[in-house]
N, C-alpha and C positions, 0 to 999 in steps of 0.2 A: 507636698510644700513648694511653694514657689520657686525657683531657682533665683539668687541674688544674683545682679548683673556685675559686673566685672569692675573693679576698681576703676579702671581709666573709664568707663563708660560714666560712672557716677561723678567722677570730676569732671566729666566733659559736660555734662548735664547740668551740675551746678555751677558752673562759668557762664556757660551758655543761659542759663537762668538768670544769673546776675546781670548779665549784659542786656539782655532784654528787658530787664527791670531797669534799669539805669535809663537806657536810649540812647546812649551817648557815649562814645570810648574818648576820653582825654589821649592823644597824641602828642606825647612830651620829646622836647629836645633841651637835654640838659649837658652844658659845658662844665659846670662845677659840681661835684657830688655833694659839695657844703650846701648847694641849693635844694638838695632831694627832699630832705625833713622838711622844710618851711614849705616846699610845694605841696607835698603830700598834706598836709595838715589846713592849707588854703584849699586844696580840693573838697578834703571831707569836710571841712567847715562849712563850705559852700554847699554841700548836701552830695556830692558826686565823689566816693570813695573809691575810685579806681582810676587806673591810669597804664597807657602805653607806653615805654620809655623806650626811645629808639635808638638803636645802635649805631646812629649817624654820628655820636663822638665818643672819644675812649673814656669817658665818664659812665658811660651806661651802665656796666655792669655793677660800679661799686655805688651809684644812685640807685638800682635797684635794691641790692644787698638792705641800705641805709632806710630804706622805705619798708623793706620788709622786718625789718628788726623793730621799728619804731613803729610801723602800722599793721600788726600782722592780721589783720583781719581785711585790709584793703585789698579789692582784685586788681592784682598787679601784676600785669604782663611785658613783653618785650616785642619791640616790634623793629622793622627794617632788620629783621635778621635774615642773613646771606649767607649761610656757612654753617655745619654741622657743628664746628668749632665753638659758635656763638651758640646755638641751640644749648650745648652741655654749659657755658658759660652763664647763660642766663637762668638755666634750670638750676644750677649750682647758688647763684645769685637768690632765689626766690622766686622766680618768674612762675605764675600759674599757668600761662597762655602764652604763644608764640603768634607773631603776626608778621607776615613777608611780602614784600611788595609786588612777587612775581611768583610763576608755580617754579619752585626749586625742587625737582624729586629729591634731592639729596637732603635736603632741610626738612621737606614733609616727612621722609622716612624715620630722619633721626628723632624726629618729635613722637611720631607713632610707637617707636621704640622705648622711649620712656613714659609714655602714656601722658604724654603734656598737647593736650587741646592746640590744633593749629589752624590757623586760617589764613592760608596763601591767597596773594594776590591774582584776580584773574581778570580778563575783559573781553574774552573772546567765547563762543561757545564750544570750541576745542579745549580751552584751558579749564572751562566748566568740566568737561568730560573727563579729562585727568585727575581732576579731583573725586569726582564719580566713581574712578578708578579704585581708589584708595579709599573709599568709604567715606568721604568729605560731603557732607551735607551743608555745611556753612562757610562761606567764601567770601573774604572782601575783595569788594569791587573796586578797582584802583585802575586808573584816577577818575574819579566818577564824572565830575565836570566837564573836564576834557575830551571824555570819551563820547560825550551827548548827556550826562544828566539821566535823569530819570526815567526820560522817552527809550532812551537806547536799553537802559536797564531792564527795563520792562519787555522791550523785544529780545533781548536774547534770554532771559530768563522765562519766559513763554513755554517752552518744549521740556522746564525742567522743572517739574510740580512740585518736587521734594526738595528743591533747595533753596535755602534763604543767605542772604548778602550782607556786610558790614561796607557801605559805600563810604569811601574816603577818598579825598582829594577835591579842594574846592569847595568842601561843606563849611558851612557858619550858619550864624544864627539866622540869618533870614530864608536859608532855605531848607534846612535840616528837618522842619517839621513837613513839609511835601516828601520827601523820601519816608520818613517815617508813617505817613497816610499809606503807604504802597505795604500789602500785607508780608510780603515776601523781605523786605526788611527787616532783620533784628535788629542791628541799631546804626547809628552812623558814627565814624569817626571823625575828628576833628582837632585842629589845636587852637582854635579862636579865643576861648576862654583862656588859655595857658598860652602863650604866643614865647618862641624862643627867646626874643628880645625882652616880653615882660618879666621872663624868668631870670633871665642874665641882668638885667636891671633890679632885679628882688623886688617887683612892684606886688607882692603877694596879696595885699589888702584889694587892688585892682582884680587880681586872679580870683580871688573868693567872690568878689561880686558878680563877676563875669559867669562862674559857675553857677551862682545862686541863680542869675537871669537863665541860664540855659534850661536848670534844673526846672525851674518854673514853665518855661516855654515847653518842656517834655508833657508836665502835668496837665497845663491848659490844653493841649492838642491833643490829650488821651481822654481829658473828662466831658 
């Protein structure tokens, strides 16, 4: 009888499978937790039930909790996670994956101890190898455009054939399809469909439309 994979491996595979299917991970900055549920509804109605709520504001944990309660089927993660304490807060609030801007070993280890999928930021071969040492084969490439964009990513990815990337930083509607065309890219992270300003100004109809446009672009690019 074939042994079943550990639960954390199953969870990681499920999260990554959904991220790949979406092709985009909306990177969200929420100043007011009251905006969390309307935002989640706009993303979901636009066809993208996924969000990475960043710990750039004091409202992050409360926003994650509200979204998790209102939209339990949404793929919800926490971004800009800088400390093990934030890992704990994000997990307790309902985050199903963690994203970090850089490779902080303490953050990565805290996620692994909890069985949480984690995608730390890397932009050099050394950082990629730090991820490989901890068994990570999907890493955030950040900041993507300032570091040299897709051509730079292809160059540093070449020696590491089993590693996939989630480029983030300077990604928008005009360039994300090019990134997705590279087979080593699992998805792109971006905030253009739900900017901090649009959220703050409660432009949820606009966010829904921008999200629908992004989803359509992914679909057209893959057809």
